[in-house]
Phi, psi and omega in degrees: 000128184276132185244136177248117176261122182255126177252167183282325188228154179298319181297327181284330178299316176298313177300319178293319173306311177298323181290331184268357177164211176249094187283154169251129181277135172241152177238133179224105180053055175066007176256129184271140166219163193235143179243125180242120176055026175074345181235007177230125175249139179237115183228142185263146157277185171222069191074211180284119176254003171226146176218171185272142178206159174295146180299144173302139183083349180252359180298127177202143183274087177205173179214151355283154172230141184223357186272089183235166180206165178272132181227157179305143183297322183293339176284325184287316186217137172296336177296344180253017181305323182301340184281341183301324181293326183287318179297314180299319179296318179295324178296319182292314182295324185296340183288343181266353193245157181237339181237139183233141179232127179273106180245030173284168182312137182277083168204180182311308184294317180298323181293322179294313181301309182293320180296316178298317176301314182294312184279312188269330180270312185279337178080017181289154180253116186299338181269338187248323186271158176275120183234132182226171183231131171268144181229122173209153179249349173225155181258035169287156181305311184298318182294314179297315180297319178293319176298321174297320182282349183230057183297149179249158175293164173312132181273079189294323183291322179290324176300315181299317182292325178293315180295317178301318180298312181301315181291319178299318179289331172291309180306312184288314184295309184292313182294321175296317179297316176296320178294320182290319182289325178295315181296321178294320177300321181292333178278356175092015181242170168220121174197155182257125171235160176202165172206185183209182183300318180265328183295319181302308178297327178290316175297327176301314178303315183292323183287329176292328175290322176304317179290322175303316184286315181291332180266000181293129176252113180293150185232130179287151171207168187230142173241142182247120179237149183246131173254104177260143185265129173221114176055044176079003182243146178280142170245103185271118179232148182265137178301144187302335185294333183078271182256125165261121184278349179235130176301326182290334179291319178294323179291324180292322179295318180299317184293340182272354181276154178255194183269359180218157182227150184246135173287107190268338180193144176231118181248126174241141183217130175254138183232130175274132174255111179301153172304159175288156174284157178302158174294131155261182181299313183294319177290325175301312182292324182283330179282328176292326176286322180293311188275322189244351180071023180271130176310142180299326176299310184296318178303316177300312178307304183304312182301317178298320170308306181297328182289311182290347172273357181079017186263338177214170180286174181296125187284330184284064182236151177259355186282147171237035186228134174254103182287153186295338181289356177286355183059057184303320177298315184299319178297318178296320176294324173296316181295336184294343179290339177278116183303333176295337182239009189300314184288319181292326179287322178297320176295315178292322183300333179267002185271131176219134353285154181263103187225127179280157176271078186296145174275185183272333188285141181229170179213125185290343184269320193218150174283182175293163183292134180204153173288156179270338185092356175296156180290119180266111181235146170075022178277142176281179191301317183288319177300319177301317183295313180296314179304313181298319179296318181296313182297313179294330172294315177305310181292324181295331183293340176269357187291174177276162174302139169272148184243124176243141174249128176256144180231130175238126177250129180245135176248142173249111179242089184054045181087349177268125185266136177235143184232140168226139180231153176203163182222143175225162185266124176269313177230122187290325177050237185293342182303321183298324180283329179277345175059222183296350178284341177277077183280095189245128176275133178258118181233081183280126183266149176303152173287118174226164176243150173301134179093346179298135178261131181234145175289145179263116183283317182201157173237126190233130175258132180242133175270130181222176178225146176293152186250152175289167177305150174292151176283154172292143166258166178308324179288319187285329178291322178293325174294324180288322175299318175297317182300319182272001181061049181247122182075186179241168180298332180280336192244355185296316179295322178296317178300314177299321181297319180295324179296323178291313181299329183276358175084017182269343186230158178204144170088156175290322171267099199300129176240130176282123179290169179303318182298312178305309178300320180295321181291321179292320177295325177293305182297323178300320184283318192255329188211066183300338179301330182297331182261010190279122176296317186300321183288318179298317181299314182304316178289328176296320181291322178293329176286327173295327180290331175296316179297323175278003177073019184264350183209139175286142182295333180297323180296316177300313183296323175300319177295322178296317178294325179298317179298321181290321179295321180299306184283340170298314178302312180297319179292313183300326177293328189235029185310304185299319180293320176298314177301318177293326181292315186289328184269351183073021179269358181300324186258005177089003179208147178309151185292335183254023177299133179259345188145175180283147176300143180272000177245329180220201186263007180284184179246143172281130179229162175282134174227167183252132175277164181289354177263003176096351173274178180241151175213164179266132181221164183279136182284003180261005176304133021261000176297328177234126181253021180298136175217156169236126178282150184237157179299163174292166178106175174285131176257126175222151182277123190261326185168209185238137177290127173291343183273328186229346177084000175279171182289142171265120183256158175237123175266122187242120171234141185298134179086357177238151174297146174297138180254111179270139177204152168284131185293337184282110180292349184256008179310128187298330184251020187287135174236168180076194188294132180270150179284151181282130177255134180217155173235084184304152181275343179258000000 
C-alpha cells in the first residue's frame, strides 16, 4: 500500500523524509515532496490550505449567517494565493496513494489542517480509506521514526473540536463584523469594525484597567526617613508608618526624634527558593518578555522555528512537567557538546538523583518545553536568545535550592521606630544554572549589633503621590487571559496582535485607544454578551469536552448559534443607537473632540504621529493641516477649560506629576509655556 504523509510545513516534510530513509526529492510547481523506499510519499501543506466561507449562492450582506463550508484558502483571500501550489501538489501526489497519515503538529489546529488536507485535497473517504495520526513532541530522527512505527487512529475528537472552534469563531467574527458595520451605516457613516469571541472579553479586561488608570485620583502622602551614620556610611531607614497621609503627622513624628538612634532589633531569616518549573508556553512567553523584551507573538514564532529545526520540543503546550521517559540525562549529555553549557551540564551529569522541579500544570499531548540537545547552528540573534533561555531554564529546573537570607533592622529614635530590610544570596543553587535570567537583587546591610547607638545625620520628609495601577504589558495580559481561561495557549498572542492591528490598543505598556474604549462602552450598553468572559469560558470548556469525548460538537455549535442569534437580535433592535454611539454622533460631536479647529470649521482631535507621540490635529485632514504639538507622555482628556471651552489635557509620565493644560494656544488666561502652533506643508 502506497502511503502519503502530510506535514504542516515544508521544512517538517523534509525532516520526516530524512528520518524515514534516504528520500528522493520531487518538484511540482516549485513545491517539493519526497519519496521514500518507493512506497512512502511525504508532502507538505503550508498551514491552513482550507478555510471557512459562506456557501455559494447564499452570500448576502446580512446577519446572522450560518450556512458555511470549507473552501480552498486561496479562493477566500488573495493573501493566501501561495497556498494553491501546495494544494495542487497534494491532489497530484494523493492519486498514487491509498493510506494517509496526518503528521501535522499534534494539537487541535494541526489535526484540522491535516484532516482537511486528507479529506478535501486528497479526496479520502474516512469510512473506507486507511487514515492514521502520527504523534510526536520533537522532530528528532528517533522521535519521528518511533511515531511512524507506532501510528495512532485518526484523532476524530480533536478534529471535531478544532472544526467546532473554527466554525464558532467564524459565526462570531463575521456576524459581529456585519452587525457593527451595518449599525455604523445606519448612523450615516462608513467604517469597518470587528471583534470576536475571545477578542471582545480581552478588550473588556484591558478597558477596565484603562478606566482604573484614567479615573485614578492621586493622593499625596509623606514618608519620613532617618539617615544614621555607621563608620562614615549612611544607613537609610523608613519610619514604620510607611505613608503619612497628613503632612503634620510626618512633621510631628520628625519633631519627636532625637540626634541618636538605637538598634532595637535585628531579625534574620533564611529562605529556600525552589528551582523554577519547566516552561509551558505562557511562562516561556512571559519570561522572554521579562528577560529579553521579546513580544509574546514573536516568541511563539521563534519557538515554532526552533521546533521545526529539531532544536526544541513542541512549544504549544500547557505542561510544566518533564517525564522521566524523555531520557533527560541523554539530553544533558548532548547539550554538553556546546561550550556555553559544558560546565553546567558536567555538574548536572554528576548529580544524583537528577530530578526536575516539575510544576502542577499538565498537557495530555505534550511534555513541558525542553531542548532536544541537537546541535544549534546558524541561528540569528533573536533565535539564539530564545534558545539560550529555553536551555538554561531546562538546566535550572534540575538545580539545588537557592538560599536567601533576609535581614530586618529596627531602630528606636525616642520612641519612633524606623526599619530597613535587605536580602542576600547565601547559596546560589539553581541561580548558577539559570545564569543572567535569575535577576536577583543583592541588598547587603551594614553590620550592626542590637543595642548599638548611632548618630543621626539627618531626618528627611519626602512628599509623594499614590500611583495608578500598572498598565498591562503583552506578557501580563496573556498571563491574565490564561488565569481567566480566555482563549487558548496557542491563540492568545494572536488575539492580542489582532486588537493592536485594528487600532483598539497601542503601546508596549498597553493603552486602549479611544476607538477601543468606544467599542467596549457601546457593546457593554447594548450587547454585553459579546464581552462576556463567562460565555467565552463556557464555550472553551465545551470544546475541551469534545476532545474528551464527553460532548458532541453539534451540541456546542447549536449553543454557539443560539448565542449569535441572541446578540444579532439585540443589534437589529438598536442598530441606529449603536451606530451613533460607535461614531460618537449621539452627542453631536466625535468622542475625542478637543474643540474647534483654529484654521477651519473642523474639529480638533487627538492623533498619533509616525514617531509614536501624540498631537492635536484637524479632523478635516488632509484638506486642513493645522496641528498643535503636545508634550511627551500619555495624553488624556481631563475636562473642559472654563475660560475658552476647549479641552483640558493631562500629560502623564511615570514617576512625575500629571501636567494639566488647555489645548487651546489662544486661551485668554493661558499661562506657562505655550504650545507650538504649526501648519506643516506636508
